[in-house]
N, C-alpha and C positions, 0 to 999 in steps of 0.2 A: 504494500500500500504506500502511496506517495502523498505528500502534502499538496493540497490544491493550490496554494499560493506560490510556493517556491519550487515544488517538484522533488524535494529531498525524500529519500526513502524513510519511512517511519518504522518504529519498532512494532511489537505485537499489539500495543494499545496506543492509539493516537491521543494527543492531549485534549482535543475537542472535536466533536462531530456536529455537523449542521445538516438538518434535513432540507433538501432543496427539491425542486420539481424533477430533477434528473436522478435523485436518490441521495444517499448519505455522502457528504463530502468530509474528508478527514483533514485536520489541521495539525501541524507540528507545534511544539511548545512555544517556540519563538514567534512564529507567525500568529498563533492564537493570542498571545499576550499583546502583540502589536495591534491586532484587530479588536481587542477588548473582549474576547470571548472567555478568557480566564483571567483571574486576578493575579498580579505579580506577587511573588513572595517578598515580604519585607526583608531587606538586607540587615544583617547585624553590623552595627557600626563598631569601629575599632575603639578601644578604650583610649580616652584622651590622656596623654601624658602630662604630668605636672612637672614643670621645671622650676626649681628654686635656685636662686643664686645666693649662696652663703659662703663665707670665708671659712676655711678650716681653722680650728682652734690652735692658737699658738701656746706652746708650753715654755717654761723658763729654760728648758734644756736646749731649745732651738735658738740659733742666732738669727737675727733679722738679716735679710739679704744685703743691706747696705754695709753691714759690718763683716760679712763673710769675705774671705779671700785675702 
């Protein structure tokens, strides 16, 4: 079975079928979503990274860079 819109071969079960005067027409998943026959799955969004700018703690064991060398 092939998609009516793009002609790609479909698996055993098409994403959507539409009854027409000529009979059933099968639609693939991408073409069916674009035509509005099936609802698109909501995508999971990536976790937003939090960036903080903080200076590392200085201890008394460390020399400041201006006094090093």
